[in-house]
Every structure is written in structure tokens, then in C-alpha cells.
N, C-alpha and C positions, 0 to 999 in steps of 0.2 A: 341237786340238779342231775337230770338223767345223763348218764355217761354214754358215749358213742364207742362201740366196740370196733377195734381194728383187726380182730382175728377172723377175717372172712376168707373163704377159700378163693384161690385164683380164679379170675373171670376171663383170663386170656392165656394163651400158650406163649405169648411174647413176654419175657421177663421184664423188659423195660416198660411195657405197657402196664404190667401188674404193679410195678413200682410207682408209676405215675398215678394209678388209681389209688394206691395206698397213700401216696403223698396228699392227694386231694382229701382223703379221709382224715389224715393227720391235721391238715389245715383246718378242717371243720371242727375237730376236737379242740384245737387250740382256741378257736374263736368262741365255740359254744360253752366250753367248760371254764376257760380262763380269761376270755375277752381279749385275746392276743391275736394279732395278725402278723404273719411272717412274710416279709417281702424278699423274694429270692430271684436272682437273675434268671431269665428264661434260658440262658445258655448253660445253666448248671446241670450236669448229668443227673438223671433221676436217682441213681444210687447214692450220690453225694447229698442230694437234697433230702433223701430219706433219712440218712444219718443225722443231718443237721436238724430236721424236724423232730426226730425222736429225742435228741439231746435237749432241744428247746422245750419240748413237752415235759421231760423229766425235770428240767431246771425250773420251769414256771410252776409246776405242781409242787416241787419242793419249796420254792420261794413262798407260795401261798400258805404253806403250813409251817413255815419256819419262824423262829423267834429271833429277836435282835439280841446279840450278846457282844461283850467286849472281846477283842482278840485275845486278851489275857485269859479269858474263860474258855475261848474256843480251843486254845492249845493246851488246856488242862491245868491252868493256874500254877505254872512251874515256880519252884523256889529260885530266887536269884538274889545276888548281892547288889546293893545300890552302887552306882558308878563311883561315888565319892569314896567308897571303902575299898576299892580295888587299886592295886598298884599297877604300873605300866606293863609288868610281865604277866600277871594273872588276868588282866582284862582281855588279852588276845584269846586266851582259852575260853573265857566266859562268853565272849562275843561269838566265837565259832560254835559253841554249844547252843547258844540261842538261835543262831542262823540254821543249824541242823534241825532244831526243834520246829522252827517256823516252816522251813521247807517241807518237813515231813507232814505238815498239816495242810499241804497244798496252798501255801502262801509264798509268793515271790516278792522280795524286797530288793530294789535296785537303788544304788547311789550313782548318779551320772557323773558327778565330780569326784575329785580325790579329797577324802576327808580322813582325819585321824581316827583310830579305833575307838578312842574314848567318846568322841562325838557320836559315832554310830551306835555304840552300846547305850549311851544316854538317851538317844532318840528312840530306840526300840523300847526300852524299859519305862520311859516317862511319857512318851507320846503314842507310839504305835500300839502299845498294849491297851491304851485307853480308847482306841478307835472302835466304834460300834459297827458291826456288820451283821448280815442275816446268816443264821446258822444253817447254811446249805453247802454240803460237800458231796460232789458227784465225781465218779471216776473221770480223770482227765481234765477236770475243771480247776483252773488256777486263779486264785485271788491275788491281784497284782497291785503293789504299792511302789511309788517312786518318792524318794526323799525330797526331791526338789519341788514336788507338788505341795509339800508342807512348808518348805523353806526355799522360795525361789532363788536360784543362782543366776542372776541376770547376765553376768559376763559369760557364763557357760552357755546360756540360752542363745545369746547373740552370736557367739562363736559357732554353735551348731547351725543356726539359721543362715549365717553367712556362708558356711561351708556347703550347706544344702543348695543355696541359690547358685553358687559358682559351679558346683558339679552338675546341677540341672541345666545350666547354660552349656556346659561341655557336652552333655548328652542330648541337648535340645528337647528336654522334657517340658513342654509348654504347660502341662497341667500343674506340675510342681512349681514352675516359675510363677504362674498365676497365683498359686496358693501362698507364695512368699510375699506378694505385693499387697500394699494397702489399696483400698478402693480408689483413692485419689492420690496422684503423685504431684508434688510441687517442685517445679523447676527453678533454677537460680534466678531466672528473669521474671519470676512470679507467675508464669503460666501454670495452669493446673490441667493435668491430663487425667482422664478416667483410665482405669485399669485396662479396659478393652482396647483403648487406643494404643497403649504400650504393647499389648499382646499382638496387635496387628503389625507393629514394627518388628517384633520378634519373628513373626511369620515371614515377613519380607526378607529378613536377614537369613533365616533358615532356608528359604527358597533359593537364595543366591548361593548359599554354602550348605548343601544338604548334609554335610558331615564335618564334625570337628574331631581331631585326634591329638594325642599326646598332650592333653591338658594337665597343667600343673599349677599350683598356687601356694602361696604362703600368706598367712594372716599375721601381720606385724604389730598391729595395735588395735585395741578395742577400748572404747570410752563410752560411758553413759552417765546420765544424770536424771534423777527422778524427784519431782516435787509435787506433793499432793496427788499422787497416783498418776501424774502425767510425766511421761518419760521420753527423752530423746537420746539417740546413741549413734555411733558410727563404728564400722569395722573397715580397716584398710590394709593393703598389702600389695603383693605383686602376683601377676598371673601371666601365663603364656600358653598358646595352643596353636595348632595348625588347622586352617580351614580349607576345605576342598570344594571346588565347583563341580557341576555335573560333568564337566569335561575332564575331571581329575586334575585340574590345575590347582596349585596350592599357594596359600599366602600365610605368612607367619604374623600372628598378633601377639604382642607382648607389651607389658607396661603396668603401671599402677592401677589398682581398682579402689573404689571407696563406696561403701554401702551405708546409706542413712536410714535409720530406723525410728519408728515412733511406737510408743507403748499405749495400747488402748485395750481396756477390759482384760488386763494382765497378759496381753499378747503382743509380741514384737513383730512388726511388719515393715517392709521396706517402702519408703515414700519417695526416694530418689536414689540414683546410683550412677556411677561412672565405671565402665568396664571397657577394655580394648575391644574394638570391633563392633561397638554399638554406639549409635548417635541418635539423640532425639532430633526430630525434624525441626528445621529453623522456623517454619511457619505452621 
């Protein structure tokens, strides 16, 4: 396929205008040569967009020519001792050596929960090494893996989502609050509310109290049950915060909270909640 050259002389004395023209050319190259369309916010500065498009072009070109390999091959087929043959002292050094090797090949591995060193080493050598990836390595590009994506830690996931919901309430982040909720919420009296109706209630609360301060919480208990990929869970604890009106009057809210979760398509979302300062309308 004919390649489009981006090595043209400037057509304007305005650097930003030149970048915009170059960006249009890069967009054409992506679409014509690789069949890729880049969707970038109109508010992005031309210089930042230019860097992004060049990196995207390099990545897509490399991906098109790349072969699929195991991570074990990507990092050079290192010699390693099986986990069962390492004692508790030597496994720490062996794990550190593997992590250094992995990181040196632009691979990041995160464990969100607290696990013992033996489990981590066993996971790397018996599972991560067997993962197949495209052999594309570009400056600044990191290949990222998370242990819990292989082995879900539901309690940890629920804890993180509960914390995110509560802190989003404190900061009045409606986008994140919406992200935390299920599409339908089921109230104790069997009424069903759509998410947008709950979001309207959030808006009314935040209009009455434009600012929350001094928010604190503790999660005291988490429980969940999963049967045939259908899950229910709750997280409960205590929370308190100060709400301020537009006139700078303040009111203290404190008390227990409880968040009820449902698991759908491996994703925990909140289908009902009780928090101080929020009430579902009676009608």
C-alpha cells in the first residue's frame, strides 16, 4: 500500500497551525495504512495530540508486523527454579530477581491484595510466563498485568468499590457515583428505581449542600455469596462528614452506612444503599 509521507515543509509560520496540519496528515496515515481511526478530544493541545498520534502510529505499525510470543520468551527464557524446590529464605531473592527481569522488559505486574511470596513466585512462573502477547516493545510503552484479573479477589474488589463510592459521595463526584451504581436499584419496599432517578436525587442533595468537608469512614464488615456466577454482597460501617449550605451554614451527618452489591458479568455494582444524609423519596 502506498505510504503517505509526513516530512513536508511548514505551510504556516504559526507553530500550532503547523502541528494541526501535521496531525491531520498523521490521522490520514493511520487510516490509510493501518485502518485505524484516532478519536481525540478537541480540547487537546496540538503538540500533545502530535505526540499521541506518532506513538499510536509507531505502536500500530509495530503491532501489524509483530509475532505472538509467550512472556517467558519475551523476557529471554530465563533459568528459574520451580517454586516447590525453593525454601522460604531463597524464594524471596528468586522473586525479586524475576520482578527485576520482568520490569526491565517493560512489563508491570501488580498484586492489589496482600499475598505471600510463594504464591507470587508460583503465579509468575506457572501462569504469567505462559501468557501470550504481541512482541511489540516501544520506548515508554508498558505492558501491565494485575494478579486479580487472573484470580478475582471479591472481598478486596468490594472493599475498593465501597471506598470509591463513599469518597465520591464526599467529593460530590456524580460521574463516579453513577459508575458505581447498577442500572436498576431495588428498594426494600420492592420499588425499582432507574439509575438516572437516583442521580437526580444526588443532584438535589448537592444543590442543597454544595460542599462536604471532613469526611471520614470505616468499613467494618464485608460479606458476599456467589452461586453459579450470580453474586450478592454488602459492605457496612460508619461514616461522618460536615455538609455546608450556600450560606455557609453547616450540618453534621454521621451514622452507619450499608452498601448492597450485585455481581453481573464479573462486575460488582451497587443496587441499594443506606448512607447518612441521603433518603430515597417516599413516592
